[in-house]
PLY file of the C-alpha trace (Angstrom):
ply
format ascii 1.0
element vertex 70
property float x
property float y
property float z
element edge 69
property int vertex1
property int vertex2
end_header
0.05 0.03 0.36
3.05 2.60 0.57
3.26 1.84 -3.13
-0.30 3.40 -3.68
0.19 6.09 -1.87
3.15 6.76 -2.67
1.89 6.71 -6.22
4.42 4.15 -8.08
4.23 1.39 -10.00
2.69 -1.65 -8.52
3.77 -4.70 -9.75
0.71 -7.14 -9.97
1.76 -9.87 -7.81
3.73 -8.26 -5.53
1.98 -8.97 -1.81
0.30 -11.10 -2.88
0.32 -15.20 -2.18
-1.20 -17.99 -4.43
-3.04 -20.66 -2.25
-2.91 -24.21 -3.99
-6.50 -23.95 -3.98
-6.94 -21.15 -6.34
-7.64 -18.28 -3.88
-5.31 -15.31 -4.02
-4.61 -13.77 -0.62
-3.04 -10.13 0.49
-1.96 -10.85 4.18
-1.67 -8.55 6.53
1.74 -7.41 8.12
3.18 -4.94 10.65
3.57 -2.24 7.81
0.00 -1.67 7.51
-0.55 -0.87 11.72
1.33 2.45 10.58
-0.78 2.79 7.47
-3.47 4.84 9.21
-1.11 6.94 10.46
0.54 7.51 7.09
-2.06 8.24 5.51
-3.25 11.21 7.79
-1.83 13.83 5.15
-2.04 12.43 1.97
-5.09 13.90 -0.35
-7.71 12.00 -1.23
-7.23 9.38 1.05
-9.94 7.58 1.02
-9.22 7.05 -2.56
-6.36 5.37 -2.30
-7.70 1.59 -1.59
-10.20 1.89 -4.15
-7.05 2.92 -6.63
-5.36 -0.23 -6.04
-9.05 -2.05 -6.16
-9.01 -0.33 -9.66
-5.63 -2.00 -10.62
-6.13 -5.13 -10.29
-10.32 -6.30 -10.70
-9.99 -7.69 -14.35
-8.08 -10.39 -12.64
-9.80 -11.21 -10.14
-14.15 -12.37 -10.26
-14.25 -11.10 -6.46
-12.37 -9.82 -3.96
-13.02 -10.10 -0.16
-11.67 -7.30 2.28
-11.63 -8.60 5.73
-11.46 -5.95 8.19
-11.50 -4.87 12.04
-15.36 -4.85 13.37
-15.87 -2.03 14.80
0 1
1 2
2 3
3 4
4 5
5 6
6 7
7 8
8 9
9 10
10 11
11 12
12 13
13 14
14 15
15 16
16 17
17 18
18 19
19 20
20 21
21 22
22 23
23 24
24 25
25 26
26 27
27 28
28 29
29 30
30 31
31 32
32 33
33 34
34 35
35 36
36 37
37 38
38 39
39 40
40 41
41 42
42 43
43 44
44 45
45 46
46 47
47 48
48 49
49 50
50 51
51 52
52 53
53 54
54 55
55 56
56 57
57 58
58 59
59 60
60 61
61 62
62 63
63 64
64 65
65 66
66 67
67 68
68 69
């Protein structure tokens, strides 16, 4: 997500783990913990995730986003 925030090019397979049963996922990591803080000063921060999903949407039938409840 740091590359998306900084408007850098994204490798389509970067950070994506491919499971043998045909499910791809991007695991959480410690860097995501600071993402909210990093986004505070970013213009149009509400569109950062949308930008990444738009980039990847043609490669998948479904995209599920798991997030904390509350």
